[in-house]
C-alpha positions as CSV (number, residue, x, y, z in Angstrom):
1,M,-1.5,14.3,3.4
2,T,1.4,15.9,1.7
3,H,3.1,14.9,-1.5
4,S,5.9,13.5,0.6
5,D,3.4,11.2,2.4
6,Y,2.0,10.1,-0.9
7,A,5.5,9.4,-2.2
8,L,6.2,7.2,0.8
9,C,3.0,5.2,0.1
10,F,3.9,4.7,-3.6
11,K,7.4,3.7,-2.6
12,A,6.0,1.1,-0.3
13,L,3.7,-0.2,-3.1
14,S,6.6,-0.3,-5.6
15,D,7.9,-3.6,-4.3
16,E,6.2,-6.7,-5.7
17,T,6.1,-8.6,-2.4
18,R,4.6,-5.6,-0.6
19,L,2.1,-5.1,-3.4
20,K,1.1,-8.8,-3.0
21,I,0.7,-8.4,0.7
22,V,-1.6,-5.4,0.3
23,E,-3.7,-7.4,-2.2
24,M,-3.8,-10.4,0.3
25,L,-5.0,-8.1,3.1
26,K,-7.9,-6.8,1.0
27,G,-9.6,-10.1,2.1
28,G,-9.4,-9.0,5.7
29,T,-7.0,-9.1,8.7
30,M,-4.2,-11.6,8.5
31,C,-1.7,-12.9,11.0
32,A,2.0,-12.5,10.1
33,C,2.4,-16.3,10.2
34,R,-0.3,-16.7,7.5
35,I,1.3,-14.0,5.3
36,L,4.7,-15.6,5.7
37,E,3.2,-19.0,4.4
38,Q,2.5,-17.4,1.1
39,F,6.1,-16.4,0.3
40,E,9.5,-18.0,0.1
41,I,11.1,-15.4,2.4
42,T,12.4,-15.4,5.9
43,Q,10.5,-14.0,8.9
44,P,13.0,-11.0,9.2
45,T,12.4,-10.2,5.5
46,L,8.7,-10.2,6.1
47,S,9.1,-8.0,9.1
48,Y,11.0,-5.5,6.9
49,H,8.3,-5.5,4.3
50,M,5.6,-5.1,7.0
51,K,7.5,-2.2,8.6
52,M,7.6,-0.4,5.3
53,L,3.8,-0.9,4.8
54,V,3.0,0.1,8.4
55,D,5.3,3.2,8.3
56,S,3.7,4.4,5.1
57,G,0.3,4.1,6.8
58,L,-1.1,1.6,4.2
59,V,-1.3,-1.2,6.7
60,A,-2.3,-1.2,10.4
61,V,-0.9,-3.7,12.9
62,E,-2.4,-5.1,16.1
63,K,-0.4,-7.4,18.4
64,I,-2.5,-10.3,19.7
65,G,-0.6,-12.6,21.9
66,I,2.8,-13.2,20.3
67,W,1.6,-12.5,16.7
68,N,1.1,-9.3,14.8
69,H,-2.2,-9.1,12.9
70,Y,-2.3,-6.8,9.8
71,S,-5.1,-5.1,8.0
72,T,-5.2,-2.5,5.2
73,N,-5.9,1.2,5.9
74,N,-8.8,1.3,3.4
75,S,-9.4,5.1,3.7
76,L,-5.7,5.7,2.7
77,L,-6.0,3.3,-0.3
78,I,-9.1,5.2,-1.4
79,E,-7.4,8.5,-1.0
80,L,-4.5,7.3,-3.2
81,A,-6.9,6.1,-5.8
82,D,-8.8,9.4,-5.7
83,L,-5.5,11.3,-6.1
84,L,-4.7,9.3,-9.2
85,M,-8.2,9.7,-10.6
86,K,-8.2,13.5,-9.9
87,N,-5.0,13.8,-11.9
88,E,-6.6,12.0,-14.8
89,E,-9.6,14.4,-14.6
90,K,-7.3,17.4,-14.6
91,N,-5.7,16.1,-17.8
92,E,-9.0,15.9,-19.5
93,N,-9.5,19.6,-18.9
94,C,-6.1,20.6,-20.2
95,K,-6.3,23.6,-22.5
96,C,-3.3,22.5,-24.7
97,D,-3.9,21.1,-28.1
98,K,-3.2,17.4,-27.6
99,R,-3.0,16.8,-31.3
100,K,0.3,18.7,-31.5
101,M,1.9,16.3,-28.9
């Protein structure tokens, strides 16, 4: 993935509603109707949020009948976590004198 791809993921996660949706999906696949029940938003608003999550690659969608079922892309979530942890590890190896900061 490129930095642009990572930025798209973090942008998708920067919204409170979308962050809550990703957290809900950690428990497994959910139908859009069940996700909608957890929020005081309209169906078009949920569709917008889900499109952002799907377009970023964080969430996968499968149409079953008339409903969309969503699940997290766990490998991408792990990749994002690894990216953040690797940055932390790099900082530990910094040669600058942190006491002067």
